[in-house]
N, C-alpha and C positions, 0 to 999 in steps of 0.2 A: 504549418499547420497552426491550430490556434487554441485559445481556451477553451476548456469544457463549457457551454451555455448551462450556466448555474444553477437557474429554474428547471432544468432537467432534474436535478436532484431531488425537487422537493414534489415529481410526481412517482418517484419509487416507493411502492409501501416499504413498509417497514424502516425507513432512512430516518435518521433525526441525528444530524451531524451535531448540534449545541449537545443533546442526552449523551451521547458519546464521547465527544470531548469532556466532559464533565465528569462523564461515568472514570474516565483514566487518568485525567488531573486530579481528583478531589474525590474519584472512590465515591461516588454517590450511588444511589440504587440497589447499595447490596441488601439482599433479602436477609435479616437478623441484625444484628446489635454491633457491627462492624465500624469502626472508627475510620471517620476522613482524613483525609490530606492533609487537612486546614493548619493543622499543628506545623506542618511540615515550612509556612510561611511568615514572616515578621511582621511588623505594626506596618511597615513600607511597601508590603507586598512584595518583598525580596524571598527566592528561595534560599532556606537556613540550608546549608550543603552540607555542613558540617553535623547534623542531625542526623542525614537519611543515608550520605556515602562514603564508603570507606576507601579516601585517598588515598592511604597508604598500601592497600591489597589490591586495591581494584574494585567493580563492585560496588556493593548497597548492605548499610548495616542493617538493614530490615528482616523481619522474618514475613515473606508475603501471603504467609497460610492465616498469620494473624488479623491479617487485612479479608479477609474472605477470597484470596487470590488461588484458586486452586493449579496455578499452571505450573509443568515441571519446568519451566526457562527458568535460570537464573541472571541470562545475559543476552544481551542482543545478537551474537554472533553463534548461539545455538541455534538459534532461528533461522540464520543467513549458511551455516555452512553444514547442515545433517543432510544426509541423502533422502531420496523422496521416492517414493514409487510412481510408478510409470502406468498404472492402468487407467489414469483418468477418472476412477470411483472417487465420491466423496468420503473420508475418512476420519477418524476421530478429532482431528486438529490438535495433534499431540505437538508437534512443531511449526503448527500453520499457524500465517495472521489473518489468512481468510481462504475463503474455499467456492469453487462455483460447480453445482450441480446441472448436469443439461436439461435444457428446454422439457419439460412434460407440463408447458402452457401453467404457471410460467418455470423461469428459470429460478434458482433457488443459491443465492450472494450470500455466505455465512461469514459473518466477523466473530473472530476469535477475542472476544473482548482482554479476556486474564492472558493472554498473549501476547495483545499490543501492548497491553499496559505495563509488562513488565518488557519489553524490547523496547517500548518509549522509555521509558525512567531510565534504563540502564544507560542508552544513549547519553542524558541528560546528566547524569551523575559522571560519564565519562567527559564529556564537554566541560561540567563544573569544576573538576579536577586536572585535569591534563590542560586545559588552555585556559585556565581560572575565568570563566565565564560568570559574570553576575545575572543570574535568569530572574525575573519580574514576573508576576501571575500573568501579564499580557502577553510577554514573550512565550512561557510554557503553552500558554492556551493558543497562541499563532501556531507552534510546531507541532501541538496535539491533534489540527487541522489536517496540517499537511504531511501527518502520519496514518489518519485515517485516510483521507484523500490516498495517498501512495498504495493504499488496501484497494481500495473501491475500483479506483482507475483499472487494477490489475485484473480485478475477476469482470468488471465490464470488456474489457479485450480480451477474456476468454468464450464472454457471451458472442462477443462480434465473431469471433471465430466459430463457435457454436453454429449463430446464424447466418453463416456464410458457407458452413459445410454443406446446408441444401439450396443452394442457389449457383454456388461456382462447379463447374464440371472440372476435374481432376485434382481437388485438395486431396491429399495425403494426410494423416495427422502424425506428426513430430512432435512426441514429447520437449526433446530440447529446444527446437526451433519455438514452439509455442511459448514456452517459458521465459526463454529469453528477447523474444517479440512482446512479452505482456509486462514484464519488467521494462524493457526501454519503453512502451507506451505509457507507462506509469510515471516514468522518470520525466518524460517530454509534457505532459498533462499538469502534474505537481510542479515543474518550472513555471508554470504561467500562473500559478496559483500566489507563487511568491508577489509580496509587496515592495519587497525593497532586497536592495543586494549587501544584506549585510552578511558578516562573516560566519558569524553564527549559525543563520540559516544556512549557507553552504553545507557549514562543516557537518550540522545536524545530517544532512542528506546525502552529502558522503558516507557517510559512518551508516544510516539506513539504507543505501542500497550496495555496500560493500559485499553483496553474495559471494561464496566462494563454491555452492553447488553448482554440479554440473546441469549444463542449460543455461540457470541462473543469472550464473557468471558470465556468459558469453553477452550478457544485454551492453555491454560495453561496445561491443562490435556494430550497433547497430542505435547509437546512443545520439546521433543526429537526425533531421527530421530528414533530411535526403538518405542517410542507411538506412533508418528504417522503413521509409516507402519502398524503397528499390527493394530490401527483403520480403515485404509484406505483400507485394504484387508475384514476386516470386512463390512465394509460399500459399496462396490464396486459391491456387493462381490469375492472375488476367491473362487473355489471350493475346501472347506477343504480336500478334500481327497487328493489332491496333496500333501497336506503337511501329512496325514495321511503315505503314500507310501512313504516317504523321500524328497521329494522334498521343498525344500525352496523356499516360499512363495515371502518373501521380496525382494529378485532380481527380480522378475516378475514382482510386484507391483511398484516396483521403476522405472524398465525400460520404463513401460507403462506408467506411470506418464509424463517422460522426454521426450518419443517417439510425444506425443501428447503438450506438453505446449513450446516444444521448435522446432516443424512444425505446430504449430496452426493455424486452420483457423477463424482466426479474423482479422477486421481492429481495429481501433483505432479514435473514435471522442474526439475531446475536446467541453467541453462545457463551 
């Protein structure tokens, strides 16, 4: 597999990665007079962890509501371990980072910015406290962009499956497989977004993908490209007769995936 073609993102209505990053990192664009997070950084652009992170007890010192954040979550684990409904319908996003509503020209990807903000900062505090990382603005912004892409790629995979359900005969929806493959696809594509192999990036991603929810947690079975594509070929499914006749199926499957997610009929909503 390869990196997602970045210019494709610019064609998705409603998607502005830079704006989303600033909303997560600096709490900008809030309606009302809520404070930004500028005071969380010192004059050398380093995060003042002792002001916001409760290292003695875990978690954070701040009251999210005072910053205009209405999320019910207080820790990234809450978003990764709660049970989920299996009906495939869009819900209210109580514990979701993103959701996908099936195509009705177009499909709708919803980004739950308050949830992502809590999810993101709780991971930052855990790493700052437990691993003693010194985070700068640059590092924080880099990780926030990866967090946005984590959610985007997950939902784009659901869009791909939605589109394929109209094309491939024999497809049968399976909640657990769908979510496992969506997480695996997201992790593979986010891996291509990383600019370096710094430990703080790998440890951030390790926590961000530490799902325990049924289905989601099964992504570890498909975390290599080969495992992912083989399971996707089975799930779509592609006609195995092609393989019997000597045609390699993985390039076909991979090509179909990118043809949809890089040309998606979706728009982005931020909730």
